[in-house]
Short mmCIF file of the C-alpha atoms (twelve columns), coordinates in Angstrom:
data_MODEL
# 
_entry.id   MODEL 
# 
loop_
_atom_site.group_PDB 
_atom_site.id 
_atom_site.type_symbol 
_atom_site.label_atom_id 
_atom_site.label_alt_id 
_atom_site.label_comp_id 
_atom_site.label_asym_id 
_atom_site.label_seq_id 
_atom_site.Cartn_x 
_atom_site.Cartn_y 
_atom_site.Cartn_z 
_atom_site.pdbx_PDB_model_num 
ATOM 1   C CA . MET A 1   87.351  72.268 15.474 1 
ATOM 2   C CA . THR A 2   84.229  71.863 17.452 1 
ATOM 3   C CA . VAL A 3   82.620  68.201 17.874 1 
ATOM 4   C CA . SER A 4   80.129  66.457 19.836 1 
ATOM 5   C CA . VAL A 5   81.033  63.787 22.187 1 
ATOM 6   C CA . TYR A 6   78.862  61.419 22.946 1 
ATOM 7   C CA . ILE A 7   79.316  60.342 26.929 1 
ATOM 8   C CA . PRO A 8   78.224  57.035 27.816 1 
ATOM 9   C CA . SER A 9   75.391  56.393 30.671 1 
ATOM 10  C CA . PRO A 10  78.461  55.283 33.105 1 
ATOM 11  C CA . TRP A 11  80.454  57.799 32.631 1 
ATOM 12  C CA . ARG A 12  77.922  60.395 32.571 1 
ATOM 13  C CA . ARG A 13  78.610  61.135 36.628 1 
ATOM 14  C CA . LEU A 14  81.878  62.486 35.477 1 
ATOM 15  C CA . THR A 15  80.499  65.261 33.169 1 
ATOM 16  C CA . HIS A 16  77.491  66.201 35.208 1 
ATOM 17  C CA . ASP A 17  74.688  63.684 33.577 1 
ATOM 18  C CA . HIS A 18  75.550  65.258 29.842 1 
ATOM 19  C CA . ASP A 19  75.231  62.772 27.300 1 
ATOM 20  C CA . TYR A 20  76.642  64.915 24.421 1 
ATOM 21  C CA . VAL A 21  79.772  67.547 25.689 1 
ATOM 22  C CA . SER A 22  81.151  69.828 22.832 1 
ATOM 23  C CA . VAL A 23  84.948  70.240 22.914 1 
ATOM 24  C CA . GLU A 24  87.091  71.835 20.652 1 
ATOM 25  C CA . GLY A 25  90.107  69.280 18.895 1 
ATOM 26  C CA . GLY A 26  91.746  68.591 15.254 1 
ATOM 27  C CA . SER A 27  92.258  64.877 15.883 1 
ATOM 28  C CA . VAL A 28  90.655  62.306 18.133 1 
ATOM 29  C CA . ALA A 29  93.745  62.342 20.092 1 
ATOM 30  C CA . GLU A 30  93.076  66.701 20.694 1 
ATOM 31  C CA . VAL A 31  89.733  65.446 21.730 1 
ATOM 32  C CA . LEU A 32  90.467  63.119 24.305 1 
ATOM 33  C CA . GLU A 33  92.946  65.402 25.945 1 
ATOM 34  C CA . ALA A 34  90.595  67.841 25.744 1 
ATOM 35  C CA . LEU A 35  88.110  65.699 27.613 1 
ATOM 36  C CA . THR A 36  90.414  64.600 30.226 1 
ATOM 37  C CA . ALA A 37  91.337  68.179 30.513 1 
ATOM 38  C CA . ARG A 38  87.948  69.054 31.258 1 
ATOM 39  C CA . TYR A 39  86.733  65.982 33.357 1 
ATOM 40  C CA . PRO A 40  90.178  64.502 35.310 1 
ATOM 41  C CA . GLY A 41  88.184  61.319 35.643 1 
ATOM 42  C CA . PHE A 42  88.496  60.612 32.273 1 
ATOM 43  C CA . GLU A 43  92.034  59.900 31.966 1 
ATOM 44  C CA . MET A 44  91.871  56.660 33.978 1 
ATOM 45  C CA . LEU A 45  88.947  55.695 31.655 1 
ATOM 46  C CA . VAL A 46  90.175  56.116 28.613 1 
ATOM 47  C CA . TYR A 47  93.565  55.454 28.767 1 
ATOM 48  C CA . ASP A 48  95.612  52.467 29.791 1 
ATOM 49  C CA . GLY A 49  99.285  52.822 31.960 1 
ATOM 50  C CA . ALA A 50  101.150 53.659 28.745 1 
ATOM 51  C CA . ARG A 51  98.604  56.049 27.946 1 
ATOM 52  C CA . ARG A 52  97.142  54.349 25.100 1 
ATOM 53  C CA . VAL A 53  93.895  53.707 24.378 1 
ATOM 54  C CA . PRO A 54  93.096  50.207 25.776 1 
ATOM 55  C CA . GLN A 55  91.290  47.252 24.157 1 
ATOM 56  C CA . HIS A 56  87.861  47.341 25.768 1 
ATOM 57  C CA . ILE A 57  87.256  51.116 24.398 1 
ATOM 58  C CA . SER A 58  85.999  51.942 21.134 1 
ATOM 59  C CA . ILE A 59  85.753  55.117 19.985 1 
ATOM 60  C CA . TYR A 60  83.494  56.241 16.637 1 
ATOM 61  C CA . VAL A 61  83.950  59.464 14.265 1 
ATOM 62  C CA . ASN A 62  80.501  59.856 12.757 1 
ATOM 63  C CA . ASN A 63  79.527  56.108 13.135 1 
ATOM 64  C CA . ARG A 64  83.132  54.581 12.037 1 
ATOM 65  C CA . GLU A 65  85.303  52.925 14.556 1 
ATOM 66  C CA . ILE A 66  88.403  54.937 14.707 1 
ATOM 67  C CA . HIS A 67  90.457  51.790 13.534 1 
ATOM 68  C CA . GLU A 68  89.129  52.156 9.858  1 
ATOM 69  C CA . LEU A 69  90.315  55.414 9.688  1 
ATOM 70  C CA . GLU A 70  93.448  56.377 11.159 1 
ATOM 71  C CA . GLY A 71  93.562  55.260 14.734 1 
ATOM 72  C CA . VAL A 72  93.449  58.759 17.881 1 
ATOM 73  C CA . GLU A 73  95.418  60.781 14.695 1 
ATOM 74  C CA . THR A 74  92.174  60.411 12.718 1 
ATOM 75  C CA . ALA A 75  91.496  64.064 11.518 1 
ATOM 76  C CA . LEU A 76  88.288  66.241 12.298 1 
ATOM 77  C CA . ALA A 77  85.795  68.556 11.028 1 
ATOM 78  C CA . ASP A 78  83.635  70.953 12.156 1 
ATOM 79  C CA . GLY A 79  80.536  69.173 13.519 1 
ATOM 80  C CA . ASP A 80  82.049  65.921 13.770 1 
ATOM 81  C CA . GLN A 81  79.984  63.586 16.541 1 
ATOM 82  C CA . ILE A 82  82.232  61.096 18.528 1 
ATOM 83  C CA . ALA A 83  81.580  58.544 20.535 1 
ATOM 84  C CA . VAL A 84  83.718  56.525 23.435 1 
ATOM 85  C CA . ILE A 85  81.919  53.302 24.376 1 
ATOM 86  C CA . PRO A 86  83.435  50.915 26.928 1 
ATOM 87  C CA . ALA A 87  82.851  47.439 26.742 1 
ATOM 88  C CA . LEU A 88  80.157  46.382 28.957 1 
ATOM 89  C CA . ALA A 89  79.792  43.205 31.003 1 
ATOM 90  C CA . GLY A 90  76.577  43.635 32.348 1 
ATOM 91  C CA . GLY A 91  76.959  43.236 36.296 1 
ATOM 92  C CA . ALA A 92  78.933  45.701 38.736 1 
ATOM 93  C CA . ALA A 93  81.775  43.056 40.020 1 
ATOM 94  C CA . ASP A 94  84.674  44.361 41.583 1 
ATOM 95  C CA . GLY A 95  87.131  46.286 39.518 1 
ATOM 96  C CA . GLY A 96  84.568  46.743 36.653 1 
ATOM 97  C CA . ALA A 97  84.555  50.627 35.630 1 
ATOM 98  C CA . ALA A 98  81.636  51.528 38.258 1 
ATOM 99  C CA . SER A 99  83.870  50.677 40.844 1 
ATOM 100 C CA . VAL A 100 87.289  52.397 40.495 1 
ATOM 101 C CA . ALA A 101 85.664  55.822 38.051 1 
ATOM 102 C CA . MET A 102 85.727  58.986 41.144 1 
ATOM 103 C CA . THR A 103 82.824  60.713 40.917 1 
ATOM 104 C CA . PRO A 104 83.399  64.434 39.901 1 
ATOM 105 C CA . ASP A 105 83.620  65.516 43.773 1 
ATOM 106 C CA . GLU A 106 86.248  62.988 44.388 1 
ATOM 107 C CA . VAL A 107 87.828  64.544 41.194 1 
ATOM 108 C CA . MET A 108 87.978  68.161 42.095 1 
ATOM 109 C CA . ARG A 109 89.148  67.584 46.112 1 
ATOM 110 C CA . TYR A 110 92.000  65.087 45.337 1 
ATOM 111 C CA . SER A 111 93.010  66.985 42.057 1 
ATOM 112 C CA . ARG A 112 96.044  68.039 43.036 1 
ATOM 113 C CA . HIS A 113 97.106  64.264 43.584 1 
ATOM 114 C CA . ILE A 114 95.617  63.549 40.523 1 
ATOM 115 C CA . ILE A 115 97.848  66.275 38.525 1 
ATOM 116 C CA . MET A 116 100.683 64.724 40.259 1 
ATOM 117 C CA . GLY A 117 102.795 62.258 38.063 1 
ATOM 118 C CA . PRO A 118 103.606 59.933 40.897 1 
ATOM 119 C CA . VAL A 119 100.429 59.608 42.211 1 
ATOM 120 C CA . GLY A 120 97.772  59.972 39.269 1 
ATOM 121 C CA . PRO A 121 94.136  58.771 38.886 1 
ATOM 122 C CA . SER A 122 95.717  55.079 40.057 1 
ATOM 123 C CA . GLY A 123 97.422  56.521 43.073 1 
ATOM 124 C CA . GLN A 124 94.191  57.740 43.929 1 
ATOM 125 C CA . ARG A 125 93.221  54.451 43.299 1 
ATOM 126 C CA . LYS A 126 95.430  52.960 45.643 1 
ATOM 127 C CA . LEU A 127 94.788  55.762 48.593 1 
ATOM 128 C CA . ARG A 128 90.859  54.847 48.278 1 
ATOM 129 C CA . ASN A 129 91.263  51.104 48.294 1 
ATOM 130 C CA . ALA A 130 94.112  51.068 51.467 1 
ATOM 131 C CA . LYS A 131 93.112  50.495 54.790 1 
ATOM 132 C CA . VAL A 132 94.999  51.808 57.893 1 
ATOM 133 C CA . LEU A 133 95.390  51.795 61.269 1 
ATOM 134 C CA . VAL A 134 95.990  54.657 63.382 1 
ATOM 135 C CA . VAL A 135 96.701  54.083 67.068 1 
ATOM 136 C CA . GLY A 136 95.401  56.899 69.645 1 
ATOM 137 C CA . ALA A 137 94.002  60.141 68.304 1 
ATOM 138 C CA . GLY A 138 96.187  62.039 70.291 1 
ATOM 139 C CA . GLY A 139 99.138  64.445 69.719 1 
ATOM 140 C CA . LEU A 140 100.367 61.984 66.643 1 
ATOM 141 C CA . GLY A 141 97.363  60.664 65.724 1 
ATOM 142 C CA . SER A 142 95.108  63.751 65.289 1 
ATOM 143 C CA . PRO A 143 97.511  65.006 62.442 1 
ATOM 144 C CA . VAL A 144 97.959  61.898 61.057 1 
ATOM 145 C CA . ALA A 145 94.155  60.492 60.630 1 
ATOM 146 C CA . ILE A 146 93.413  64.375 59.613 1 
ATOM 147 C CA . TYR A 147 95.869  64.322 56.349 1 
ATOM 148 C CA . LEU A 148 95.024  60.282 55.712 1 
ATOM 149 C CA . ALA A 149 91.113  61.567 54.992 1 
ATOM 150 C CA . LEU A 150 91.836  64.838 53.627 1 
ATOM 151 C CA . ALA A 151 94.103  62.047 50.889 1 
ATOM 152 C CA . GLY A 152 91.127  60.362 50.623 1 
ATOM 153 C CA . VAL A 153 92.447  56.876 51.952 1 
ATOM 154 C CA . GLY A 154 89.142  54.512 51.811 1 
ATOM 155 C CA . THR A 155 89.434  53.163 55.527 1 
ATOM 156 C CA . VAL A 156 90.832  54.532 58.591 1 
ATOM 157 C CA . GLY A 157 90.581  52.626 61.430 1 
ATOM 158 C CA . ILE A 158 91.182  54.823 65.293 1 
ATOM 159 C CA . ALA A 159 92.203  52.618 68.130 1 
ATOM 160 C CA . GLU A 160 91.143  55.181 71.006 1 
ATOM 161 C CA . PHE A 161 89.440  54.397 74.077 1 
ATOM 162 C CA . ASP A 162 90.325  57.968 76.375 1 
ATOM 163 C CA . ILE A 163 87.979  60.924 77.148 1 
ATOM 164 C CA . VAL A 164 89.205  64.578 75.493 1 
ATOM 165 C CA . GLU A 165 90.443  66.632 78.586 1 
ATOM 166 C CA . LEU A 166 91.474  70.053 78.171 1 
ATOM 167 C CA . SER A 167 94.997  70.084 78.530 1 
ATOM 168 C CA . ASN A 168 94.805  67.703 75.358 1 
ATOM 169 C CA . LEU A 169 93.840  70.679 73.247 1 
ATOM 170 C CA . GLN A 170 97.089  72.729 73.289 1 
ATOM 171 C CA . ARG A 171 98.494  69.732 70.295 1 
ATOM 172 C CA . GLN A 172 95.337  67.478 69.987 1 
ATOM 173 C CA . LEU A 173 94.007  68.845 66.278 1 
ATOM 174 C CA . LEU A 174 90.973  66.371 65.986 1 
ATOM 175 C CA . HIS A 175 89.233  67.571 69.185 1 
ATOM 176 C CA . GLN A 176 88.468  71.420 70.688 1 
ATOM 177 C CA . THR A 177 86.486  73.033 73.283 1 
ATOM 178 C CA . PRO A 178 82.896  71.456 73.016 1 
ATOM 179 C CA . ASP A 179 84.343  68.001 73.069 1 
ATOM 180 C CA . ILE A 180 85.954  68.401 76.476 1 
ATOM 181 C CA . GLY A 181 84.623  65.364 78.431 1 
ATOM 182 C CA . LYS A 182 83.648  63.472 75.129 1 
ATOM 183 C CA . SER A 183 85.068  60.138 74.543 1 
ATOM 184 C CA . LYS A 184 88.252  60.929 71.929 1 
ATOM 185 C CA . LEU A 185 86.876  58.272 69.612 1 
ATOM 186 C CA . LEU A 186 83.352  59.968 68.807 1 
ATOM 187 C CA . SER A 187 85.128  63.409 68.525 1 
ATOM 188 C CA . ALA A 188 87.953  62.068 65.810 1 
ATOM 189 C CA . GLN A 189 84.927  60.120 64.038 1 
ATOM 190 C CA . GLU A 190 82.725  63.589 63.639 1 
ATOM 191 C CA . LYS A 191 85.766  65.510 62.580 1 
ATOM 192 C CA . LEU A 192 87.387  63.040 59.640 1 
ATOM 193 C CA . ALA A 193 83.745  62.887 58.596 1 
ATOM 194 C CA . ALA A 194 83.519  66.627 58.652 1 
ATOM 195 C CA . TYR A 195 86.868  66.636 56.755 1 
ATOM 196 C CA . ASN A 196 85.889  64.307 53.947 1 
ATOM 197 C CA . PRO A 197 82.726  62.240 54.034 1 
ATOM 198 C CA . HIS A 198 84.023  59.884 51.237 1 
ATOM 199 C CA . VAL A 199 86.190  58.438 54.072 1 
ATOM 200 C CA . THR A 200 84.802  55.266 56.035 1 
ATOM 201 C CA . VAL A 201 86.093  55.700 59.683 1 
ATOM 202 C CA . ARG A 202 86.135  52.174 61.631 1 
ATOM 203 C CA . PRO A 203 86.317  53.108 65.639 1 
ATOM 204 C CA . HIS A 204 88.316  50.710 67.846 1 
ATOM 205 C CA . GLY A 205 87.113  51.973 71.841 1 
ATOM 206 C CA . ALA A 206 89.033  49.674 72.909 1 
ATOM 207 C CA . PRO A 207 92.214  49.944 74.984 1 
ATOM 208 C CA . LEU A 208 94.800  47.401 72.580 1 
ATOM 209 C CA . THR A 209 95.663  44.228 74.072 1 
ATOM 210 C CA . SER A 210 97.223  40.846 73.238 1 
ATOM 211 C CA . ASP A 211 93.732  39.234 73.565 1 
ATOM 212 C CA . ASN A 212 92.384  41.794 70.434 1 
ATOM 213 C CA . ALA A 213 95.715  42.924 68.841 1 
ATOM 214 C CA . MET A 214 95.538  40.339 66.703 1 
ATOM 215 C CA . GLU A 215 92.530  40.245 65.293 1 
ATOM 216 C CA . ILE A 216 91.949  44.461 65.120 1 
ATOM 217 C CA . ILE A 217 95.595  44.626 63.305 1 
ATOM 218 C CA . ARG A 218 94.550  41.822 60.792 1 
ATOM 219 C CA . ASP A 219 92.277  43.887 58.841 1 
ATOM 220 C CA . TYR A 220 94.892  46.655 57.945 1 
ATOM 221 C CA . ASP A 221 97.093  47.292 55.343 1 
ATOM 222 C CA . ILE A 222 99.453  49.604 57.431 1 
ATOM 223 C CA . VAL A 223 99.479  50.526 61.215 1 
ATOM 224 C CA . VAL A 224 100.439 53.849 62.220 1 
ATOM 225 C CA . ASN A 225 101.476 53.500 65.801 1 
ATOM 226 C CA . GLY A 226 101.144 57.043 68.152 1 
ATOM 227 C CA . ALA A 227 100.859 55.433 71.534 1 
ATOM 228 C CA . ASP A 228 101.673 57.453 74.334 1 
ATOM 229 C CA . ASN A 229 103.115 54.249 76.326 1 
ATOM 230 C CA . PHE A 230 105.736 51.384 75.768 1 
ATOM 231 C CA . ALA A 231 103.482 48.828 76.620 1 
ATOM 232 C CA . THR A 232 101.434 49.573 73.625 1 
ATOM 233 C CA . ARG A 233 104.407 50.456 71.658 1 
ATOM 234 C CA . TYR A 234 106.106 47.110 71.749 1 
ATOM 235 C CA . LEU A 235 102.560 45.245 71.642 1 
ATOM 236 C CA . VAL A 236 101.625 47.191 68.368 1 
ATOM 237 C CA . ASN A 237 105.240 45.935 67.351 1 
ATOM 238 C CA . ASP A 238 105.001 42.375 67.841 1 
ATOM 239 C CA . ALA A 239 101.396 42.031 66.470 1 
ATOM 240 C CA . CYS A 240 102.211 44.080 62.872 1 
ATOM 241 C CA . TYR A 241 105.708 41.543 62.964 1 
ATOM 242 C CA . LEU A 242 103.678 38.446 63.342 1 
ATOM 243 C CA . LEU A 243 101.092 39.940 60.831 1 
ATOM 244 C CA . GLY A 244 103.075 40.980 58.504 1 
ATOM 245 C CA . LYS A 245 102.604 43.790 58.363 1 
ATOM 246 C CA . THR A 246 104.333 47.502 57.589 1 
ATOM 247 C CA . LEU A 247 104.275 49.530 61.223 1 
ATOM 248 C CA . VAL A 248 104.827 53.285 60.778 1 
ATOM 249 C CA . ASP A 249 106.059 54.373 64.119 1 
ATOM 250 C CA . GLY A 250 106.792 58.044 65.668 1 
ATOM 251 C CA . SER A 251 106.897 59.224 69.580 1 
ATOM 252 C CA . ILE A 252 107.605 62.669 70.692 1 
ATOM 253 C CA . LEU A 253 108.244 64.757 73.965 1 
ATOM 254 C CA . LEU A 254 109.026 67.619 74.839 1 
ATOM 255 C CA . PHE A 255 111.144 69.405 72.059 1 
ATOM 256 C CA . ASP A 256 112.205 66.096 70.390 1 
ATOM 257 C CA . GLY A 257 110.562 63.740 67.675 1 
ATOM 258 C CA . GLN A 258 111.183 60.557 66.518 1 
ATOM 259 C CA . ALA A 259 109.632 58.862 63.309 1 
ATOM 260 C CA . THR A 260 110.639 55.379 61.493 1 
ATOM 261 C CA . VAL A 261 108.775 52.870 59.346 1 
ATOM 262 C CA . PHE A 262 109.158 49.101 60.366 1 
ATOM 263 C CA . LYS A 263 108.875 46.503 57.839 1 
ATOM 264 C CA . PRO A 264 109.183 42.478 58.218 1 
ATOM 265 C CA . GLY A 265 112.026 41.401 57.104 1 
ATOM 266 C CA . GLY A 266 113.874 44.868 57.652 1 
ATOM 267 C CA . GLY A 267 114.207 45.031 61.832 1 
ATOM 268 C CA . CYS A 268 111.713 45.681 64.218 1 
ATOM 269 C CA . TYR A 269 111.490 47.988 67.165 1 
ATOM 270 C CA . ARG A 270 113.250 45.246 69.783 1 
ATOM 271 C CA . CYS A 271 115.928 46.192 67.222 1 
ATOM 272 C CA . LEU A 272 115.945 49.562 68.205 1 
ATOM 273 C CA . TYR A 273 114.677 49.132 71.809 1 
ATOM 274 C CA . PRO A 274 115.581 45.816 72.833 1 
ATOM 275 C CA . SER A 275 113.544 46.362 76.125 1 
ATOM 276 C CA . PRO A 276 111.547 49.090 77.602 1 
ATOM 277 C CA . PRO A 277 113.172 51.458 80.357 1 
ATOM 278 C CA . PRO A 278 112.581 50.884 84.018 1 
ATOM 279 C CA . PRO A 279 109.068 52.956 85.044 1 
ATOM 280 C CA . GLY A 280 109.422 56.105 85.774 1 
ATOM 281 C CA . LEU A 281 113.166 56.753 83.981 1 
ATOM 282 C CA . VAL A 282 111.550 58.170 80.474 1 
ATOM 283 C CA . PRO A 283 108.886 60.444 81.707 1 
ATOM 284 C CA . SER A 284 105.513 61.297 79.987 1 
ATOM 285 C CA . CYS A 285 104.268 63.909 77.825 1 
ATOM 286 C CA . ALA A 286 101.765 64.205 81.160 1 
ATOM 287 C CA . GLU A 287 105.218 64.585 83.064 1 
ATOM 288 C CA . ALA A 288 107.538 66.633 81.299 1 
ATOM 289 C CA . GLY A 289 105.473 68.282 78.715 1 
ATOM 290 C CA . VAL A 290 105.568 68.699 75.015 1 
ATOM 291 C CA . LEU A 291 105.760 71.147 72.747 1 
ATOM 292 C CA . GLY A 292 102.418 71.007 70.470 1 
ATOM 293 C CA . SER A 293 103.553 71.807 67.245 1 
ATOM 294 C CA . ILE A 294 106.139 69.490 67.570 1 
ATOM 295 C CA . THR A 295 103.576 66.467 67.209 1 
ATOM 296 C CA . GLY A 296 102.180 68.383 64.027 1 
ATOM 297 C CA . ILE A 297 105.745 68.096 62.519 1 
ATOM 298 C CA . VAL A 298 105.926 64.242 63.597 1 
ATOM 299 C CA . GLY A 299 102.453 63.390 62.736 1 
ATOM 300 C CA . SER A 300 102.833 64.912 59.184 1 
ATOM 301 C CA . ILE A 301 106.033 62.782 58.884 1 
ATOM 302 C CA . GLN A 302 104.260 59.848 59.620 1 
ATOM 303 C CA . ALA A 303 101.517 60.376 56.889 1 
ATOM 304 C CA . THR A 304 103.869 61.055 54.712 1 
ATOM 305 C CA . GLU A 305 105.332 57.154 55.316 1 
ATOM 306 C CA . VAL A 306 102.064 56.165 54.711 1 
ATOM 307 C CA . PHE A 307 101.182 57.627 51.744 1 
ATOM 308 C CA . LYS A 308 104.862 56.541 50.138 1 
ATOM 309 C CA . GLN A 309 104.067 53.165 51.484 1 
ATOM 310 C CA . ILE A 310 100.629 53.266 49.306 1 
ATOM 311 C CA . LEU A 311 101.887 54.519 46.306 1 
ATOM 312 C CA . GLY A 312 105.259 52.674 45.905 1 
ATOM 313 C CA . ILE A 313 107.261 55.662 45.663 1 
ATOM 314 C CA . GLY A 314 109.901 57.430 47.338 1 
ATOM 315 C CA . GLN A 315 112.719 56.106 49.738 1 
ATOM 316 C CA . SER A 316 111.526 54.996 52.846 1 
ATOM 317 C CA . LEU A 317 111.998 55.321 56.196 1 
ATOM 318 C CA . VAL A 318 112.766 51.815 56.509 1 
ATOM 319 C CA . GLY A 319 116.176 51.390 58.002 1 
ATOM 320 C CA . ARG A 320 116.389 54.658 58.905 1 
ATOM 321 C CA . LEU A 321 115.584 56.405 62.102 1 
ATOM 322 C CA . LEU A 322 114.420 60.255 61.868 1 
ATOM 323 C CA . LEU A 323 115.210 62.699 64.579 1 
ATOM 324 C CA . VAL A 324 113.657 66.102 65.003 1 
ATOM 325 C CA . ASP A 325 114.979 68.517 67.280 1 
ATOM 326 C CA . ALA A 326 112.959 71.466 67.558 1 
ATOM 327 C CA . LEU A 327 115.129 73.722 69.511 1 
ATOM 328 C CA . THR A 328 117.705 73.467 67.064 1 
ATOM 329 C CA . MET A 329 115.546 72.720 64.346 1 
ATOM 330 C CA . GLU A 330 117.973 70.141 62.874 1 
ATOM 331 C CA . PHE A 331 116.932 66.488 61.363 1 
ATOM 332 C CA . ARG A 332 119.466 63.652 62.011 1 
ATOM 333 C CA . THR A 333 119.179 60.488 60.101 1 
ATOM 334 C CA . MET A 334 120.294 57.141 61.587 1 
ATOM 335 C CA . LYS A 335 121.038 54.044 59.936 1 
ATOM 336 C CA . LEU A 336 119.079 50.876 61.900 1 
ATOM 337 C CA . ARG A 337 119.231 47.839 61.105 1 
ATOM 338 C CA . ARG A 338 118.062 43.826 61.968 1 
ATOM 339 C CA . ASP A 339 119.683 42.865 64.845 1 
ATOM 340 C CA . PRO A 340 120.178 38.883 63.948 1 
ATOM 341 C CA . ARG A 341 120.128 38.332 68.202 1 
ATOM 342 C CA . CYS A 342 116.122 39.904 68.180 1 
ATOM 343 C CA . PRO A 343 114.399 37.746 70.297 1 
ATOM 344 C CA . LEU A 344 111.143 38.474 67.988 1 
ATOM 345 C CA . CYS A 345 112.790 39.035 64.380 1 
ATOM 346 C CA . GLY A 346 116.095 37.546 64.364 1 
ATOM 347 C CA . GLU A 347 118.058 34.303 63.954 1 
ATOM 348 C CA . HIS A 348 116.736 32.307 66.910 1 
ATOM 349 C CA . PRO A 349 113.101 34.281 68.368 1 
ATOM 350 C CA . THR A 350 111.750 33.633 71.615 1 
ATOM 351 C CA . VAL A 351 108.440 35.886 71.193 1 
ATOM 352 C CA . THR A 352 106.650 33.863 69.086 1 
ATOM 353 C CA . GLU A 353 103.348 34.842 69.637 1 
ATOM 354 C CA . LEU A 354 101.447 38.584 72.208 1 
ATOM 355 C CA . ILE A 355 102.599 38.261 75.820 1 
ATOM 356 C CA . ASP A 356 101.914 40.716 78.646 1 
ATOM 357 C CA . TYR A 357 102.968 43.483 78.179 1 
ATOM 358 C CA . ASP A 358 102.501 45.227 80.776 1 
ATOM 359 C CA . GLN A 359 104.117 42.626 82.851 1 
ATOM 360 C CA . PHE A 360 107.043 43.353 80.439 1 
ATOM 361 C CA . CYS A 361 107.002 46.947 80.891 1 
ATOM 362 C CA . GLY A 362 106.144 47.223 84.186 1 
ATOM 363 C CA . THR A 363 103.334 49.187 84.155 1 
ATOM 364 C CA . PRO A 364 99.397  48.999 84.645 1 
ATOM 365 C CA . PRO A 365 97.227  47.401 82.713 1 
ATOM 366 C CA . LEU A 366 95.585  49.534 80.508 1 
ATOM 367 C CA . ALA A 367 92.220  48.194 80.642 1 
ATOM 368 C CA . GLU A 368 92.408  49.216 84.248 1 
ATOM 369 C CA . GLU A 369 92.842  53.142 82.925 1 
ATOM 370 C CA . ALA A 370 90.156  52.562 80.813 1 
ATOM 371 C CA . ALA A 371 87.977  51.542 83.474 1 
ATOM 372 C CA . ALA A 372 89.054  54.193 85.467 1 
ATOM 373 C CA . ILE A 373 88.467  57.133 82.565 1 
ATOM 374 C CA . ALA A 374 85.043  55.639 82.527 1 
ATOM 375 C CA . ALA A 375 84.205  55.542 85.955 1 
ATOM 376 C CA . ARG A 376 85.320  59.728 85.674 1 
ATOM 377 C CA . HIS A 377 82.911  60.307 83.072 1 
# 
């Protein structure tokens, strides 16, 4: 049976501004299924979590409300007219239909997410409402930020103060040859906007320090650490714990990578590494090198852990350290535990506020490095 369905104006952006659409179906339920198949965004408007028509939606067949008939099982004849009418509040308060409905572009862009049971329309809205801070726009931060933007994470913060150099291009996917000499932050903003204009990219161009970390991190739900120095790693760890934020940590060197997730109550970076190595003992990527593709592997793992945290699905890396050996292509998982003697999250904490992390790690202040970089360019 071919029936005509009236689309109210708040929903017409899903039907390319058509007020009536023709749909095949022998019952109201079949018509609704046909509508959601043709316009995926309709699913989250006409069904609740149990896939029932919610009470704030009224459906009419030839001007008769279906509750007076046989509900969604009401049989239809060729040429019948159906109207799907939502309750209207007269405003646009947060959480209303106007704020949750996706545009046709968004529905198509995220269609491969929306058709997945564990994600669906509600999960995609969770991604859109999430705020994630990526520390570093280099080897790890590049794939993380790209995948967050592609997936539709609504707000992606980037904390970075470095400049794009030729040696970065072997692994840092956010940057290209024309970007050499440009701020990595600006380069990242341009690339992410090109990948997905629906995402808000929030720039943080100063080095993270004990003076600004709490203020910056406070605004985000999840923090991804792709820093290339120990001072920033301990700083971000401590700030996330003190603020009650989830931290997705990753690191790489040569052919190896590590990834884990820290949540308050489940241990922290200090439980894993109570103190940093002496300066110079562990070489940096600039000193020892790194296989470009290992940054993509670990960064993709970090992005996946972010998605799982936002969606509340799967088994996260909380309490586990994933080790990646690219030479043997082996993945090992080590159990982590909260250390009751940890100075930050233990039974008797001694670190109750941010400290001088440059002094703690025995490294030059990042502010000096940032000034030197600015002077060179």
